[in-house]
C-alpha positions as CSV (number, residue, x, y, z in Angstrom):
1,M,-72.6,235.1,-200.5
2,A,-69.5,235.0,-198.3
3,S,-69.3,232.2,-195.7
4,S,-70.5,233.1,-192.1
5,T,-67.3,231.1,-191.2
6,V,-63.8,232.2,-191.4
7,P,-61.1,229.5,-192.2
8,S,-58.5,228.3,-189.9
9,S,-55.2,229.3,-190.0
10,T,-53.9,225.9,-190.3
11,P,-56.4,223.9,-192.3
12,D,-54.5,221.1,-193.2
13,R,-52.9,220.3,-189.5
14,P,-54.5,217.5,-187.8
15,P,-56.6,217.9,-184.3
16,R,-54.1,217.7,-181.7
17,P,-55.8,215.6,-178.7
18,N,-56.5,218.0,-175.6
19,L,-54.9,215.5,-172.9
20,V,-55.2,218.1,-170.4
21,F,-59.1,218.5,-170.5
22,R,-59.0,214.3,-170.4
23,Q,-57.1,214.3,-167.4
24,L,-59.6,216.9,-165.9
25,R,-62.3,214.6,-166.8
26,G,-60.6,211.9,-164.5
27,A,-62.8,208.5,-164.0
28,R,-65.8,210.1,-165.0
29,S,-67.6,209.1,-168.5
30,P,-68.2,211.9,-170.8
31,A,-72.0,212.0,-170.2
32,E,-71.2,212.4,-166.3
33,F,-68.7,215.0,-166.9
34,A,-71.2,216.9,-170.0
35,A,-73.8,216.9,-166.6
36,T,-71.3,218.2,-164.3
37,V,-70.5,221.3,-167.1
38,R,-74.2,221.9,-167.2
39,R,-74.8,221.9,-163.4
40,A,-71.6,224.4,-163.3
41,A,-73.3,226.6,-166.1
42,R,-76.4,226.8,-164.1
43,E,-74.7,227.8,-161.1
44,I,-73.2,231.2,-162.7
45,G,-76.3,231.7,-164.8
46,E,-75.2,230.3,-168.5
47,R,-77.0,227.7,-170.5
48,V,-75.0,225.3,-172.3
49,A,-76.1,222.7,-174.4
50,C,-73.3,220.3,-173.1
51,D,-73.4,216.5,-173.8
52,A,-71.4,213.4,-174.0
53,R,-70.5,214.4,-177.8
54,Y,-69.2,218.0,-177.0
55,V,-66.5,216.4,-174.3
56,H,-65.3,214.2,-177.0
57,R,-64.9,216.8,-179.6
58,V,-62.9,218.8,-176.8
59,E,-61.0,216.0,-176.0
60,A,-60.2,215.1,-179.8
61,G,-58.8,218.6,-180.5
62,E,-61.8,219.1,-182.9
63,I,-62.6,222.2,-180.5
64,R,-59.0,224.3,-180.2
65,C,-61.0,227.1,-178.2
66,P,-64.4,227.3,-176.8
67,N,-67.1,230.0,-177.2
68,Y,-67.1,232.9,-174.8
69,A,-70.1,230.8,-172.8
70,Y,-68.5,227.8,-172.1
71,E,-65.1,229.7,-171.3
72,R,-66.8,231.1,-168.4
73,V,-68.3,227.9,-167.4
74,F,-64.8,226.1,-167.7
75,L,-63.2,229.2,-165.8
76,H,-66.0,229.0,-163.0
77,M,-65.2,225.2,-162.6
78,F,-61.2,225.1,-162.7
79,P,-60.7,228.4,-160.7
80,G,-57.5,230.1,-161.2
81,R,-56.6,228.7,-164.4
82,T,-56.3,229.9,-168.0
83,L,-57.9,228.6,-171.2
84,T,-54.5,227.6,-172.4
85,D,-53.9,226.1,-168.6
86,L,-57.2,223.5,-169.6
87,G,-55.1,222.3,-172.7
88,F,-57.1,225.0,-175.3
89,A,-55.1,226.9,-177.9
90,P,-55.2,230.3,-177.8
91,R,-58.1,232.6,-179.1
92,S,-55.7,234.6,-181.2
93,S,-54.8,231.6,-183.1
94,V,-58.2,230.1,-183.9
95,R,-60.1,231.7,-186.8
96,G,-58.2,235.0,-186.7
97,R,-59.9,235.8,-183.2
98,R,-58.6,238.9,-181.4
99,T,-57.1,238.2,-177.9
100,R,-58.5,239.8,-174.8
101,A,-56.2,241.8,-172.9
102,A,-54.5,239.8,-170.1
103,G,-56.2,239.4,-167.1
104,D,-59.9,240.6,-168.8
105,V,-62.8,238.1,-167.3
106,P,-65.2,237.1,-169.7
107,S,-68.5,239.5,-169.5
108,A,-71.7,238.4,-168.7
109,R,-73.8,236.7,-171.8
110,T,-75.2,239.3,-173.9
111,E,-76.2,237.4,-176.6
112,G,-79.3,235.5,-177.3
113,P,-79.4,231.5,-176.7
114,A,-78.9,230.6,-180.4
115,N,-76.0,232.8,-180.6
116,A,-74.4,231.8,-177.5
117,T,-73.9,227.6,-178.0
118,G,-72.2,227.8,-181.1
119,E,-68.6,226.8,-181.2
120,N,-67.0,229.5,-183.6
121,S,-69.0,231.8,-185.7
122,G,-71.3,230.0,-187.9
123,A,-71.4,226.8,-186.2
124,Y,-74.0,225.3,-184.1
125,E,-74.2,222.1,-181.1
126,P,-76.2,219.5,-182.6
127,Y,-78.2,217.2,-179.7
128,E,-79.3,220.1,-177.4
129,T,-81.1,218.0,-175.1
130,Q,-80.5,219.2,-171.5
131,D,-80.6,222.8,-170.8
132,R,-84.6,223.0,-171.2
133,Y,-85.5,221.7,-168.1
134,D,-83.5,221.9,-164.5
135,T,-84.1,218.5,-162.8
136,Y,-83.3,218.5,-159.3
137,D,-80.2,216.0,-158.6
138,T,-78.6,215.2,-155.6
139,Y,-75.7,213.4,-157.4
140,N,-72.4,214.6,-156.5
141,P,-70.5,214.7,-159.9
142,Y,-67.1,215.3,-157.9
143,D,-67.3,211.9,-156.1
144,T,-64.4,210.0,-156.5
145,Y,-64.3,206.3,-158.3
146,D,-65.2,203.6,-155.7
147,P,-61.8,201.6,-155.0
148,H,-63.2,199.0,-153.6
149,D,-64.2,195.3,-155.3
150,H,-67.6,194.6,-155.8
151,E,-69.5,191.9,-157.8
152,E,-70.5,194.4,-160.3
153,S,-67.2,195.8,-161.1
154,D,-65.7,192.4,-161.7
155,V,-68.3,191.1,-163.9
156,L,-68.6,194.4,-165.7
157,R,-64.8,194.2,-166.4
158,R,-64.7,190.6,-167.4
159,A,-67.3,191.3,-169.7
160,F,-65.0,193.0,-171.7
161,M,-62.1,191.0,-171.0
162,T,-62.8,187.9,-172.2
163,S,-63.0,188.5,-175.8
164,G,-60.7,190.1,-178.6
165,G,-62.3,193.4,-177.0
166,A,-59.8,193.2,-174.2
167,T,-57.2,195.3,-175.9
168,V,-59.4,198.4,-176.1
169,A,-61.3,197.8,-172.8
170,A,-58.1,197.3,-171.2
171,A,-57.3,201.0,-171.9
172,S,-60.5,201.9,-171.0
173,L,-60.8,200.4,-167.7
174,S,-57.6,202.0,-166.4
175,P,-58.0,204.1,-163.2
176,Y,-58.4,207.3,-165.3
177,G,-59.6,205.8,-168.5
178,F,-56.6,208.5,-170.4
179,A,-53.2,207.5,-172.1
180,S,-50.3,208.8,-169.6
181,D,-48.5,210.7,-172.3
182,A,-49.1,212.3,-175.7
183,S,-47.7,209.7,-177.9
184,A,-49.5,207.3,-176.1
185,A,-53.0,209.3,-177.0
186,Q,-52.1,209.3,-180.4
187,R,-50.9,206.1,-181.0
188,A,-54.0,204.5,-183.7
189,V,-56.1,201.7,-181.8
190,R,-56.2,198.7,-184.1
191,R,-59.7,198.5,-185.9
192,A,-62.5,196.8,-183.9
193,G,-64.1,193.1,-185.2
194,A,-66.8,190.7,-184.5
195,S,-65.2,189.9,-180.9
196,D,-65.4,193.2,-180.1
197,A,-69.1,194.0,-180.8
198,G,-69.8,190.5,-179.2
199,A,-68.0,192.1,-176.1
200,L,-69.9,194.9,-176.2
201,E,-73.1,192.9,-176.4
202,E,-72.1,190.8,-173.7
203,A,-71.6,193.8,-171.4
204,V,-75.0,195.1,-171.8
205,R,-76.5,191.7,-170.9
206,R,-74.4,191.6,-167.9
207,I,-75.6,195.4,-166.8
208,R,-78.9,194.5,-167.2
209,L,-78.8,190.8,-165.0
210,L,-76.8,192.9,-162.1
211,D,-79.8,195.7,-162.0
212,D,-82.6,192.7,-162.5
213,R,-80.7,191.3,-159.0
214,H,-79.4,194.0,-157.2
215,G,-81.0,197.3,-158.3
216,A,-78.8,200.5,-159.6
217,D,-77.6,201.8,-156.6
218,G,-73.6,201.1,-156.6
219,L,-73.7,199.6,-160.0
220,Y,-74.2,203.2,-161.8
221,R,-70.5,204.9,-161.5
222,R,-69.3,200.9,-161.9
223,A,-71.0,200.9,-165.5
224,A,-69.4,204.0,-166.6
225,A,-66.0,201.8,-167.6
226,P,-67.5,199.5,-170.4
227,L,-69.3,202.7,-171.6
228,R,-66.1,204.4,-172.3
229,A,-64.8,201.3,-173.9
230,A,-67.7,201.6,-176.3
231,Y,-66.7,205.1,-177.3
232,A,-63.0,203.6,-177.7
233,L,-64.4,201.2,-180.1
234,L,-66.6,203.5,-182.0
235,D,-63.4,205.8,-182.3
236,A,-61.1,202.9,-183.4
237,G,-63.1,202.3,-186.7
238,V,-64.4,199.2,-188.6
239,T,-63.3,197.4,-191.6
240,R,-67.4,195.5,-192.2
241,Q,-70.5,197.7,-192.4
242,R,-72.2,194.6,-190.1
243,T,-69.8,194.9,-187.3
244,A,-70.1,198.7,-188.0
245,D,-74.1,198.2,-187.1
246,R,-73.7,195.8,-184.1
247,L,-71.1,198.3,-182.6
248,Y,-73.2,201.4,-183.0
249,A,-76.5,199.3,-181.5
250,G,-74.4,197.9,-179.1
251,A,-73.2,201.5,-177.7
252,G,-76.7,202.8,-178.1
253,E,-78.1,199.9,-176.0
254,L,-75.3,200.4,-173.2
255,A,-75.8,204.0,-173.2
256,I,-79.8,203.2,-172.3
257,S,-78.6,200.9,-169.8
258,V,-76.2,203.2,-168.1
259,G,-79.1,205.7,-168.5
260,W,-81.6,203.5,-166.9
261,L,-79.0,202.9,-163.7
262,A,-78.9,207.0,-163.5
263,H,-82.5,207.2,-163.9
264,D,-83.3,204.8,-161.2
265,S,-80.9,205.8,-158.4
266,G,-82.2,209.9,-159.1
267,R,-79.7,210.9,-161.3
268,F,-81.8,212.5,-163.7
269,D,-79.7,215.1,-165.7
270,D,-77.2,212.0,-166.3
271,A,-80.1,209.4,-167.3
272,R,-81.2,212.1,-169.7
273,S,-77.7,213.0,-171.0
274,H,-77.5,209.1,-171.7
275,Y,-80.6,208.8,-173.4
276,A,-79.9,211.3,-175.5
277,E,-76.6,210.2,-176.8
278,A,-78.7,206.7,-177.7
279,L,-81.0,208.3,-179.4
280,A,-78.5,210.8,-181.5
281,T,-76.8,207.3,-182.2
282,S,-80.1,205.4,-183.5
283,R,-80.8,208.5,-185.6
284,M,-77.1,208.7,-187.3
285,T,-77.3,204.9,-188.3
286,G,-80.9,204.7,-188.8
287,D,-82.0,202.0,-186.6
288,P,-85.6,202.1,-185.6
289,A,-85.2,199.5,-182.5
290,L,-82.6,201.6,-180.7
291,E,-84.8,204.8,-181.5
292,A,-88.0,203.1,-180.1
293,H,-85.9,202.0,-177.2
294,A,-84.3,205.6,-176.4
295,F,-88.1,207.0,-176.6
296,C,-89.3,204.6,-174.4
297,N,-86.8,205.4,-171.9
298,T,-87.1,209.1,-172.2
299,A,-90.7,208.8,-171.6
300,F,-90.3,206.9,-168.4
301,L,-87.7,209.4,-167.3
302,A,-90.1,212.8,-168.0
303,R,-92.9,210.7,-165.8
304,D,-90.9,210.7,-163.1
305,A,-89.5,213.6,-163.3
306,G,-92.5,215.4,-163.6
307,R,-93.0,216.0,-167.2
308,P,-96.2,214.3,-168.2
309,R,-96.8,215.8,-171.4
310,E,-93.4,215.5,-172.5
311,A,-93.7,211.8,-171.2
312,V,-96.8,211.1,-173.5
313,R,-95.0,212.5,-176.4
314,A,-91.7,211.0,-176.3
315,A,-93.9,207.4,-175.9
316,Q,-95.9,208.4,-179.1
317,A,-92.6,209.1,-180.7
318,A,-91.3,205.6,-179.5
319,Q,-94.6,203.9,-180.9
320,R,-94.2,205.8,-184.2
321,A,-90.6,204.1,-184.6
322,A,-91.5,200.6,-183.6
323,R,-94.4,200.1,-185.7
324,A,-92.6,198.6,-188.5
325,L,-90.7,196.3,-186.2
326,G,-93.6,193.7,-185.6
327,S,-93.2,193.5,-181.8
328,P,-96.9,193.1,-180.3
329,R,-94.7,193.1,-176.7
330,L,-92.5,196.2,-177.2
331,M,-96.2,198.1,-178.6
332,S,-98.0,197.2,-175.1
333,L,-95.0,198.2,-173.0
334,L,-94.7,201.5,-175.0
335,A,-98.7,202.1,-174.9
336,L,-98.2,201.9,-171.0
337,R,-95.3,204.4,-171.2
338,E,-98.1,206.5,-172.6
339,A,-100.5,206.0,-170.1
340,G,-98.0,206.9,-167.5
341,G,-98.1,210.5,-168.8
342,W,-101.7,210.7,-169.5
343,A,-102.1,209.9,-165.7
344,G,-99.6,212.6,-164.8
345,L,-101.6,214.8,-166.5
346,A,-105.1,213.6,-164.9
347,D,-106.4,212.4,-167.9
348,R,-108.1,209.6,-166.8
349,T,-109.9,209.0,-170.3
350,G,-106.5,209.1,-172.4
351,C,-104.7,206.7,-169.6
352,E,-107.8,204.0,-169.8
353,Q,-107.5,204.3,-173.4
354,A,-103.7,203.6,-173.4
355,L,-103.9,200.9,-170.8
356,V,-106.8,199.4,-173.1
357,R,-104.2,199.0,-176.0
358,A,-101.6,198.2,-173.8
359,G,-103.6,195.3,-172.8
360,A,-104.7,194.2,-176.5
361,Y,-101.4,194.3,-177.8
362,F,-100.1,192.4,-175.0
363,E,-102.8,189.4,-175.1
364,R,-101.3,188.8,-179.0
365,G,-98.6,186.9,-177.1
366,P,-94.4,186.9,-177.7
367,S,-92.6,187.1,-181.1
368,E,-89.6,186.7,-182.5
369,A,-89.2,190.5,-183.0
370,D,-89.2,191.1,-179.3
371,P,-86.2,192.8,-178.5
372,E,-83.8,191.2,-176.1
373,W,-83.9,194.0,-173.8
374,M,-87.6,193.1,-173.1
375,S,-87.0,190.3,-171.1
376,F,-88.5,191.9,-168.0
377,Y,-91.8,192.8,-169.6
378,G,-94.2,189.9,-168.7
379,K,-97.4,190.0,-167.1
380,A,-96.2,191.1,-163.8
381,E,-94.6,194.1,-165.2
382,L,-97.8,194.8,-167.0
383,E,-99.6,194.4,-163.7
384,G,-97.0,197.0,-161.9
385,L,-97.2,199.3,-164.4
386,E,-101.1,199.9,-164.5
387,A,-100.8,200.1,-160.3
388,Q,-98.6,203.3,-161.0
389,C,-101.0,204.6,-163.4
390,W,-103.9,204.2,-160.9
391,S,-102.1,205.1,-157.9
392,T,-101.3,208.4,-159.7
393,L,-104.7,209.2,-160.5
394,G,-105.6,208.6,-156.9
395,D,-107.4,205.3,-157.1
396,W,-105.8,203.5,-154.4
397,P,-107.9,200.5,-153.9
398,R,-107.3,199.7,-157.9
399,A,-103.8,200.4,-157.5
400,A,-103.3,198.0,-154.8
401,R,-105.3,195.4,-156.4
402,H,-102.8,195.5,-159.4
403,A,-99.8,195.9,-157.2
404,R,-100.5,193.1,-155.3
405,R,-101.0,190.9,-158.5
406,A,-97.5,192.2,-160.0
407,A,-95.5,190.9,-157.1
408,E,-97.3,187.8,-156.8
409,L,-96.6,187.0,-160.7
410,Q,-93.1,188.2,-160.7
411,D,-90.2,186.1,-161.6
412,P,-88.4,185.5,-158.5
413,H,-84.8,186.1,-160.6
414,F,-86.6,190.0,-160.9
415,T,-85.5,190.7,-157.1
416,R,-85.5,194.3,-158.0
417,N,-88.9,194.3,-159.4
418,I,-90.5,192.4,-156.4
419,A,-89.4,194.8,-154.1
420,L,-90.4,197.8,-155.9
421,Y,-94.0,195.8,-156.5
422,T,-94.4,195.2,-152.9
423,A,-93.2,199.2,-152.1
424,E,-95.9,200.1,-154.4
425,L,-98.5,197.8,-152.7
426,A,-97.5,199.0,-149.2
427,D,-97.9,202.7,-150.3
428,D,-101.2,202.2,-152.4
429,L,-102.5,200.2,-148.9
430,A,-101.6,203.0,-146.7
431,R,-102.9,206.1,-148.7
432,G,-106.2,203.8,-149.2
433,G,-106.8,203.8,-145.3
434,R,-105.5,200.2,-144.6
435,P,-102.6,200.7,-142.2
436,D,-101.8,197.0,-140.9
437,E,-101.8,195.8,-144.3
438,A,-99.5,198.3,-145.7
439,A,-97.3,197.9,-142.8
440,A,-97.0,194.1,-143.6
441,A,-96.6,194.5,-146.9
442,G,-93.7,197.5,-146.3
443,M,-91.8,194.8,-143.5
444,R,-91.6,192.5,-147.0
445,A,-90.4,195.1,-148.9
446,L,-87.6,195.8,-146.0
447,D,-86.7,192.2,-146.1
448,L,-86.1,192.2,-149.8
449,L,-83.8,195.5,-149.5
450,A,-80.9,193.1,-148.0
451,E,-80.5,192.0,-151.7
452,V,-81.6,195.1,-153.6
453,Q,-80.1,198.8,-153.6
454,S,-82.5,200.7,-155.5
455,S,-83.3,204.6,-154.3
456,R,-86.4,204.0,-156.1
457,V,-87.7,201.8,-153.6
458,R,-86.4,203.4,-151.0
459,T,-88.0,206.8,-151.5
460,M,-91.2,204.7,-151.8
461,L,-91.0,203.3,-148.3
462,A,-90.2,206.8,-146.6
463,G,-93.2,208.2,-148.2
464,T,-95.3,205.5,-146.9
465,S,-93.4,205.5,-143.4
466,R,-94.9,209.2,-143.4
467,V,-98.4,208.2,-144.8
468,L,-98.2,205.6,-141.8
469,L,-97.1,208.1,-138.9
470,P,-100.4,208.6,-137.6
471,H,-101.3,205.4,-137.1
472,R,-98.1,204.7,-135.4
473,R,-100.0,203.2,-131.9
474,A,-100.9,199.8,-134.0
475,S,-98.3,197.3,-133.0
476,E,-97.6,196.3,-136.9
477,V,-97.3,199.8,-138.1
478,S,-94.8,200.6,-135.3
479,A,-93.0,197.6,-135.9
480,F,-92.7,199.1,-139.5
481,L,-91.8,202.7,-138.7
482,D,-89.4,201.2,-136.2
483,R,-87.4,199.3,-138.5
484,H,-87.7,201.6,-141.4
485,A,-85.9,204.3,-139.3
486,S,-83.2,201.8,-138.4
487,L,-82.4,201.7,-142.0
488,P,-78.5,202.5,-143.0
489,R,-78.7,206.0,-144.8
490,A,-78.1,205.6,-148.4
491,V,-74.5,206.9,-149.6
């Protein structure tokens, strides 16, 4: 049987990096740029499964010429340019394709989705994660990188500059993250070593620490630099399998951390792309711990994006991956993720059963098998997530009790979580008909916004203020509403 693909006319020629396309990406991470491509596709009625891996393949020269669907999207994104202007090879030189007449505009897609996403005849795109759902996204992908110095950017830079990983990291942390000429881009990067893996792991820890203290807003785009450095480390290659395992695990965890920053700041499309990249990495390397973490965050994102059934399934998949890891606390958190999905489906019985499992696992106590990333998960988080479940089910008094306990129990180090639980308490009290107490809790949450930049907390307080508007004649409520109204607009 004949092959469905036509051999390249130059099979022995090594791929030539597409430096033009890399320059067009600018300071955005591959995942951020992929999200831009997907949004541009939706603007013209196309559906492409673009993710960070696809962007890497284009920039590495593995995709010499895109299929017609991607061509239409790229020409829409960069008006007035041709494919060759974007660094691609002429279509006639790739797999013997016939060239269109000059000036021809690609026609609207008539083939089915299965035929529209392949790179070339007989090819396919793995890791299709984005186009099944359209999520509202207020993030402007064309925003430029903030050039001002902030604590976050300084810490993230130091995390990669304090070990042997500095060489690779320095290149990736340059203003645009790409080589200035073709020869520089094609020079071989030295193989990564244990010190590079250590720098990557330290960057993940620093990002989590900053998020715990200050929240995601303002941190997300600055975290893209270490993520680019992680991609460079993976591309450099390693000599020892143990180091390779650490690098892949670290890159996956970093993708999840950056995804969480996108998630918590309302950039749901970007978050899903990062989580999908982490999940793909876990599957490639057979890492059940990373897989469980990726599914855990995917479940949380699905709940927040209004896809509760997907949240349940992702949480159940996470539990299957985590069973062999021997961490009751991890199983407890994953059961809570499932409970959140059941609550979103208004399935009180399913929610209560998952909450019971979560409590039972939690009572088994911590163990040496608990993942490092779960440092945030304690009794306070258990109470806070249960409060969210009861709030979703409309049981405001019960939700308020758990939210109050969560705020009281939280370690002062986790400033962002204290703000979150306090905002949750204010909203539950307001909806439960206790406006004065709600206003008092809201004022405490507003106090914490001086230290925390979190779109999630701001959104919750905005909802609370709307609920309290009919009670604005009460002095405490009026004070809260006035102070909330005076908040500077988030940028």
